[in-house]
GUFI-200150 format. One record per residue: residue number from 1; residue in three letters; chain; z, y, x of N, C-alpha, C in turn. Coordinates in Angstrom, 2 decimals, padded with zeros to 5 digits. Example, Ala and Ser with C-alpha at 12.3 -4.5 7.8 and 13.67 -1.06 7.14 Angstrom:
BEGIN
+-----+---------+--------+---------+---------+---------+---------+---------+---------+---------+---------+---------+
| num | residuo | cadena |     n.Z |     n.Y |     n.X |    ca.Z |    ca.Y |    ca.X |     c.Z |     c.Y |     c.X |
+-----+---------+--------+---------+---------+---------+---------+---------+---------+---------+---------+---------+
|   1 |     ALA |      A |  007.80 | -005.69 |  013.19 |  007.80 | -004.50 |  012.30 |  007.80 | -003.30 |  013.20 |
|   2 |     SER |      A |  007.08 | -002.25 |  012.85 |  007.14 | -001.06 |  013.67 |  007.87 |  000.03 |  012.90 |
+-----+---------+--------+---------+---------+---------+---------+---------+---------+---------+---------+---------+
end
This chain:
BEGIN
+-----+---------+--------+---------+---------+---------+---------+---------+---------+---------+---------+---------+
| num | residuo | cadena |     n.Z |     n.Y |     n.X |    ca.Z |    ca.Y |    ca.X |     c.Z |     c.Y |     c.X |
+-----+---------+--------+---------+---------+---------+---------+---------+---------+---------+---------+---------+
|   1 |     MET |      A |  031.69 | -007.69 |  009.72 |  030.68 | -006.71 |  010.08 |  029.43 | -007.37 |  010.62 |
|   2 |     ASN |      A |  029.55 | -008.40 |  011.45 |  028.39 | -009.09 |  012.01 |  027.55 | -009.76 |  010.92 |
|   3 |     LYS |      A |  028.22 | -010.21 |  009.86 |  027.50 | -010.85 |  008.77 |  026.54 | -009.85 |  008.12 |
|   4 |     TRP |      A |  026.93 | -008.61 |  007.98 |  026.09 | -007.57 |  007.38 |  024.90 | -007.23 |  008.28 |
|   5 |     ILE |      A |  025.11 | -007.23 |  009.57 |  024.01 | -006.95 |  010.51 |  022.98 | -008.07 |  010.44 |
|   6 |     VAL |      A |  023.44 | -009.31 |  010.43 |  022.53 | -010.44 |  010.34 |  021.77 | -010.39 |  009.02 |
|   7 |     LEU |      A |  022.46 | -010.07 |  007.94 |  021.82 | -009.96 |  006.63 |  020.77 | -008.85 |  006.61 |
|   8 |     LEU |      A |  021.08 | -007.73 |  007.23 |  020.14 | -006.62 |  007.31 |  018.91 | -007.00 |  008.13 |
|   9 |     ILE |      A |  019.12 | -007.66 |  009.25 |  017.99 | -008.10 |  010.09 |  017.12 | -009.09 |  009.33 |
|  10 |     CYS |      A |  017.72 | -010.03 |  008.63 |  016.95 | -010.99 |  007.83 |  016.14 | -010.28 |  006.75 |
|  11 |     PHE |      A |  016.74 | -009.32 |  006.09 |  016.02 | -008.56 |  005.06 |  014.84 | -007.81 |  005.66 |
|  12 |     LEU |      A |  015.03 | -007.16 |  006.80 |  013.94 | -006.42 |  007.44 |  012.82 | -007.35 |  007.87 |
|  13 |     LEU |      A |  013.15 | -008.50 |  008.42 |  012.13 | -009.47 |  008.81 |  011.37 | -009.97 |  007.59 |
|  14 |     PHE |      A |  012.08 | -010.22 |  006.52 |  011.44 | -010.70 |  005.29 |  010.54 | -009.62 |  004.70 |
|  15 |     ALA |      A |  010.99 | -008.40 |  004.68 |  010.22 | -007.31 |  004.08 |  008.97 | -006.98 |  004.87 |
|  16 |     THR |      A |  009.02 | -007.09 |  006.18 |  007.85 | -006.73 |  006.99 |  006.93 | -007.90 |  007.25 |
|  17 |     GLY |      A |  007.42 | -009.10 |  007.12 |  006.62 | -010.27 |  007.48 |  005.88 | -010.91 |  006.33 |
|  18 |     CYS |      A |  006.04 | -010.43 |  005.12 |  005.45 | -011.09 |  003.97 |  004.32 | -010.24 |  003.39 |
|  19 |     SER |      A |  003.14 | -010.45 |  003.87 |  001.97 | -009.77 |  003.34 |  001.10 | -010.81 |  002.65 |
|  20 |     THR |      A |  000.87 | -010.59 |  001.39 |  000.04 | -011.49 |  000.61 | -001.42 | -011.10 |  000.79 |
|  21 |     THR |      A | -002.28 | -012.08 |  000.93 | -003.71 | -011.83 |  001.00 | -004.31 | -012.11 | -000.37 |
|  22 |     TYR |      A | -005.06 | -011.13 | -000.88 | -005.69 | -011.23 | -002.18 | -007.20 | -011.35 | -002.02 |
|  23 |     ARG |      A | -007.82 | -012.20 | -002.79 | -009.28 | -012.21 | -002.87 | -009.68 | -011.11 | -003.84 |
|  24 |     ILE |      A | -010.67 | -010.34 | -003.46 | -011.09 | -009.19 | -004.26 | -012.39 | -009.55 | -004.97 |
|  25 |     ASN |      A | -012.42 | -009.29 | -006.27 | -013.59 | -009.58 | -007.07 | -013.72 | -008.51 | -008.16 |
|  26 |     THR |      A | -014.11 | -007.32 | -007.76 | -014.27 | -006.22 | -008.71 | -015.76 | -006.05 | -009.02 |
|  27 |     GLY |      A | -016.05 | -005.19 | -009.97 | -017.45 | -004.91 | -010.30 | -018.23 | -004.39 | -009.11 |
|  28 |     THR |      A | -017.60 | -003.53 | -008.33 | -018.31 | -002.95 | -007.18 | -018.50 | -003.96 | -006.05 |
|  29 |     THR |      A | -017.55 | -004.87 | -005.87 | -017.75 | -005.89 | -004.83 | -018.81 | -006.90 | -005.26 |
|  30 |     LYS |      A | -018.88 | -007.20 | -006.55 | -019.94 | -008.09 | -007.05 | -021.31 | -007.45 | -006.83 |
|  31 |     GLU |      A | -021.40 | -006.15 | -007.12 | -022.67 | -005.44 | -006.92 | -023.06 | -005.41 | -005.44 |
|  32 |     LEU |      A | -022.09 | -005.12 | -004.57 | -022.36 | -005.11 | -003.14 | -022.80 | -006.49 | -002.66 |
|  33 |     THR |      A | -022.15 | -007.54 | -003.14 | -022.52 | -008.89 | -002.76 | -023.97 | -009.18 | -003.14 |
|  34 |     LYS |      A | -024.35 | -008.80 | -004.35 | -025.74 | -008.99 | -004.79 | -026.70 | -008.20 | -003.90 |
|  35 |     ASN |      A | -026.37 | -006.94 | -003.62 | -027.24 | -006.11 | -002.77 | -027.39 | -006.70 | -001.37 |
|  36 |     LEU |      A | -026.29 | -007.20 | -000.82 | -026.36 | -007.80 |  000.52 | -027.20 | -009.06 |  000.52 |
|  37 |     LYS |      A | -027.02 | -009.91 | -000.48 | -027.80 | -011.15 | -000.53 | -029.29 | -010.86 | -000.76 |
|  38 |     ASP |      A | -029.59 | -009.75 | -001.43 | -030.99 | -009.35 | -001.61 | -031.62 | -008.89 | -000.30 |
|  39 |     LEU |      A | -030.79 | -008.45 |  000.64 | -031.30 | -007.98 |  001.93 | -031.87 | -009.09 |  002.79 |
|  40 |     SER |      A | -031.23 | -010.25 |  002.74 | -031.62 | -011.32 |  003.66 | -031.32 | -012.68 |  003.05 |
|  41 |     PRO |      A | -032.28 | -013.59 |  003.13 | -032.01 | -014.95 |  002.65 | -031.01 | -015.71 |  003.52 |
|  42 |     SER |      A | -030.75 | -015.22 |  004.72 | -029.81 | -015.91 |  005.60 | -028.34 | -015.59 |  005.26 |
|  43 |     ILE |      A | -028.11 | -014.63 |  004.36 | -026.73 | -014.35 |  003.92 | -026.35 | -015.41 |  002.90 |
|  44 |     GLU |      A | -025.38 | -016.24 |  003.28 | -024.96 | -017.36 |  002.44 | -023.78 | -017.01 |  001.55 |
|  45 |     ARG |      A | -022.86 | -016.21 |  002.08 | -021.63 | -015.92 |  001.33 | -021.08 | -014.57 |  001.75 |
|  46 |     VAL |      A | -020.53 | -013.85 |  000.78 | -019.84 | -012.59 |  001.04 | -018.48 | -012.70 |  000.39 |
|  47 |     GLN |      A | -017.43 | -012.44 |  001.16 | -016.07 | -012.58 |  000.64 | -015.26 | -011.35 |  001.00 |
|  48 |     PHE |      A | -014.52 | -010.84 |  000.01 | -013.65 | -009.69 |  000.22 | -012.21 | -010.13 |  000.06 |
|  49 |     THR |      A | -011.36 | -009.70 |  001.01 | -009.93 | -009.96 |  000.91 | -009.17 | -008.67 |  001.23 |
|  50 |     PHE |      A | -007.97 | -008.60 |  000.71 | -007.09 | -007.46 |  000.97 | -005.75 | -007.99 |  001.44 |
|  51 |     THR |      A | -005.31 | -007.54 |  002.60 | -003.96 | -007.78 |  003.10 | -003.46 | -006.41 |  003.54 |
|  52 |     ARG |      A | -002.43 | -005.94 |  002.88 | -002.01 | -004.55 |  003.06 | -001.95 | -004.11 |  004.50 |
|  53 |     PRO |      A | -002.46 | -002.99 |  004.84 | -003.26 | -002.03 |  004.07 | -004.76 | -002.16 |  004.37 |
|  54 |     THR |      A | -005.26 | -003.38 |  004.58 | -006.61 | -003.59 |  005.10 | -007.50 | -004.34 |  004.12 |
|  55 |     LEU |      A | -008.70 | -003.83 |  003.95 | -009.74 | -004.52 |  003.20 | -010.67 | -005.18 |  004.22 |
|  56 |     SER |      A | -010.95 | -006.46 |  004.03 | -011.86 | -007.18 |  004.92 | -013.05 | -007.68 |  004.13 |
|  57 |     CYS |      A | -014.21 | -007.56 |  004.74 | -015.43 | -008.11 |  004.17 | -016.00 | -009.09 |  005.18 |
|  58 |     ARG |      A | -016.17 | -010.32 |  004.75 | -016.72 | -011.35 |  005.63 | -018.07 | -011.78 |  005.08 |
|  59 |     ILE |      A | -019.07 | -011.72 |  005.93 | -020.42 | -012.12 |  005.56 | -020.78 | -013.35 |  006.40 |
|  60 |     ASP |      A | -021.01 | -014.47 |  005.73 | -021.44 | -015.69 |  006.42 | -022.95 | -015.76 |  006.35 |
|  61 |     MET |      A | -023.57 | -015.92 |  007.53 | -025.02 | -015.99 |  007.63 | -025.42 | -017.30 |  008.29 |
|  62 |     SER |      A | -026.59 | -017.80 |  007.92 | -027.07 | -019.06 |  008.48 | -027.71 | -018.88 |  009.85 |
|  63 |     GLU |      A | -028.05 | -017.64 |  010.20 | -028.65 | -017.37 |  011.52 | -028.29 | -015.96 |  011.95 |
|  64 |     GLU |      A | -028.51 | -015.69 |  013.22 | -028.23 | -014.37 |  013.76 | -029.07 | -013.32 |  013.04 |
|  65 |     PRO |      A | -028.46 | -012.23 |  012.62 | -029.22 | -011.18 |  011.94 | -030.08 | -010.39 |  012.92 |
|  66 |     SER |      A | -031.20 | -009.92 |  012.43 | -032.04 | -009.04 |  013.25 | -031.40 | -007.66 |  013.29 |
|  67 |     LYS |      A | -031.90 | -006.83 |  014.16 | -031.40 | -005.45 |  014.25 | -031.58 | -004.73 |  012.92 |
|  68 |     GLU |      A | -032.71 | -004.95 |  012.26 | -032.97 | -004.31 |  010.97 | -032.00 | -004.80 |  009.90 |
|  69 |     GLU |      A | -031.71 | -006.10 |  009.91 | -030.75 | -006.64 |  008.95 | -029.36 | -006.05 |  009.18 |
|  70 |     LEU |      A | -028.96 | -005.96 |  010.44 | -027.65 | -005.36 |  010.75 | -027.58 | -003.92 |  010.27 |
|  71 |     GLU |      A | -028.62 | -003.16 |  010.54 | -028.64 | -001.77 |  010.10 | -028.59 | -001.68 |  008.57 |
|  72 |     SER |      A | -029.30 | -002.56 |  007.88 | -029.28 | -002.56 |  006.42 | -027.90 | -002.93 |  005.88 |
|  73 |     ILE |      A | -027.26 | -003.92 |  006.50 | -025.91 | -004.32 |  006.09 | -024.95 | -003.15 |  006.28 |
|  74 |     LEU |      A | -025.02 | -002.50 |  007.44 | -024.13 | -001.36 |  007.70 | -024.39 | -000.22 |  006.72 |
|  75 |     MET |      A | -025.64 |  000.00 |  006.36 | -025.96 |  001.05 |  005.40 | -025.36 |  000.73 |  004.03 |
|  76 |     GLU |      A | -025.48 | -000.53 |  003.61 | -024.89 | -000.95 |  002.33 | -023.38 | -000.79 |  002.35 |
|  77 |     MET |      A | -022.75 | -001.17 |  003.47 | -021.30 | -001.03 |  003.58 | -020.88 |  000.44 |  003.56 |
|  78 |     ASP |      A | -021.66 |  001.28 |  004.21 | -021.38 |  002.71 |  004.22 | -021.46 |  003.29 |  002.81 |
|  79 |     GLU |      A | -022.49 |  002.91 |  002.07 | -022.63 |  003.40 |  000.69 | -021.53 |  002.87 | -000.21 |
|  80 |     PHE |      A | -021.06 |  001.67 |  000.06 | -019.99 |  001.05 | -000.72 | -018.63 |  001.72 | -000.47 |
|  81 |     SER |      A | -018.41 |  002.19 |  000.74 | -017.09 |  002.65 |  001.18 | -016.78 |  004.06 |  000.69 |
|  82 |     THR |      A | -016.82 |  004.24 | -000.62 | -016.46 |  005.54 | -001.20 | -014.99 |  005.51 | -001.60 |
|  83 |     VAL |      A | -014.44 |  006.67 | -001.79 | -013.04 |  006.78 | -002.20 | -012.84 |  006.08 | -003.55 |
|  84 |     ASP |      A | -013.77 |  006.26 | -004.49 | -013.64 |  005.63 | -005.80 | -013.63 |  004.11 | -005.71 |
|  85 |     ASN |      A | -014.56 |  003.54 | -004.94 | -014.61 |  002.07 | -004.81 | -013.36 |  001.52 | -004.13 |
|  86 |     ILE |      A | -012.91 |  002.18 | -003.09 | -011.73 |  001.71 | -002.36 | -010.48 |  001.85 | -003.24 |
|  87 |     ASN |      A | -010.38 |  002.94 | -003.99 | -009.25 |  003.10 | -004.90 | -009.26 |  002.05 | -006.01 |
|  88 |     GLU |      A | -010.47 |  001.67 | -006.48 | -010.57 |  000.62 | -007.49 | -010.02 | -000.70 | -006.94 |
|  89 |     ILE |      A | -010.33 | -000.99 | -005.71 | -009.81 | -002.21 | -005.08 | -008.29 | -002.13 | -004.94 |
|  90 |     ALA |      A | -007.79 | -001.00 | -004.50 | -006.33 | -000.83 | -004.36 | -005.63 | -001.02 | -005.71 |
|  91 |     ARG |      A | -006.21 | -000.47 | -006.76 | -005.62 | -000.65 | -008.10 | -005.68 | -002.11 | -008.54 |
|  92 |     SER |      A | -006.75 | -002.82 | -008.18 | -006.89 | -004.21 | -008.62 | -005.81 | -005.12 | -008.05 |
|  93 |     VAL |      A | -005.23 | -004.74 | -006.92 | -004.15 | -005.53 | -006.32 | -002.80 | -004.84 | -006.46 |
|  94 |     LYS |      A | -002.80 | -003.78 | -007.28 | -001.57 | -003.01 | -007.55 | -000.96 | -002.45 | -006.26 |
|  95 |     TRP |      A | -001.84 | -001.98 | -005.37 | -001.43 | -001.35 | -004.12 | -001.33 |  000.15 | -004.39 |
|  96 |     GLY |      A | -000.14 |  000.71 | -004.31 |  000.10 |  002.09 | -004.66 | -000.30 |  003.10 | -003.60 |
|  97 |     LEU |      A | -000.69 |  002.64 | -002.44 | -001.07 |  003.54 | -001.36 | -002.57 |  003.44 | -001.12 |
|  98 |     GLU |      A | -003.06 |  004.20 | -000.16 | -004.47 |  004.14 |  000.18 | -004.74 |  002.97 |  001.12 |
|  99 |     ILE |      A | -005.92 |  002.40 |  001.01 | -006.36 |  001.38 |  001.95 | -006.76 |  002.12 |  003.22 |
| 100 |     SER |      A | -006.18 |  001.76 |  004.33 | -006.39 |  002.56 |  005.54 | -007.40 |  001.95 |  006.51 |
| 101 |     ASN |      A | -007.76 |  000.68 |  006.34 | -008.71 |  000.04 |  007.24 | -009.70 | -000.79 |  006.45 |
| 102 |     ILE |      A | -010.95 | -000.79 |  006.91 | -011.96 | -001.68 |  006.36 | -012.59 | -002.41 |  007.53 |
| 103 |     TYR |      A | -012.52 | -003.74 |  007.49 | -013.09 | -004.56 |  008.56 | -014.29 | -005.32 |  008.03 |
| 104 |     LEU |      A | -015.32 | -005.39 |  008.84 | -016.52 | -006.14 |  008.52 | -016.66 | -007.24 |  009.55 |
| 105 |     ASP |      A | -016.76 | -008.47 |  009.09 | -016.92 | -009.63 |  009.96 | -018.20 | -010.34 |  009.56 |
| 106 |     ILE |      A | -019.15 | -010.40 |  010.47 | -020.39 | -011.12 |  010.21 | -020.33 | -012.42 |  011.02 |
| 107 |     ASN |      A | -020.28 | -013.53 |  010.32 | -020.09 | -014.84 |  010.94 | -021.39 | -015.62 |  010.87 |
| 108 |     THR |      A | -021.83 | -016.11 |  012.03 | -023.07 | -016.88 |  012.06 | -022.87 | -018.27 |  012.65 |
| 109 |     ASP |      A | -021.65 | -018.62 |  012.99 | -021.44 | -019.90 |  013.68 | -020.62 | -020.91 |  012.89 |
| 110 |     LYS |      A | -020.42 | -020.66 |  011.61 | -019.65 | -021.56 |  010.74 | -018.28 | -021.91 |  011.33 |
| 111 |     ASN |      A | -017.62 | -020.90 |  011.91 | -016.28 | -021.00 |  012.48 | -016.18 | -021.93 |  013.68 |
| 112 |     LYS |      A | -017.25 | -022.12 |  014.40 | -017.20 | -022.96 |  015.61 | -016.66 | -022.16 |  016.77 |
+-----+---------+--------+---------+---------+---------+---------+---------+---------+---------+---------+---------+
end
């Protein structure tokens, strides 16, 4: 009987602890990346990743953004965050549920 409990615990740990992170590269993320880079020359890189159930957008900038740049970035993200775009991303990684979180990370310190 103890062997079955240990086996069940191992299965539960394995099932809950294994989340794969996917890089996202859809038509809509490519378009958003272009729009963001057009906003500011200090935007060096835009990267999208999905780790269930969360979509993350990381924007690497060479300098601190101005208030206007931040507002423009947030406006672009707001326009991007439609049900259709998010569902397209979920389908691209074969995620059968809805994406429940979207995180935006603006990095200006090159991970220091």
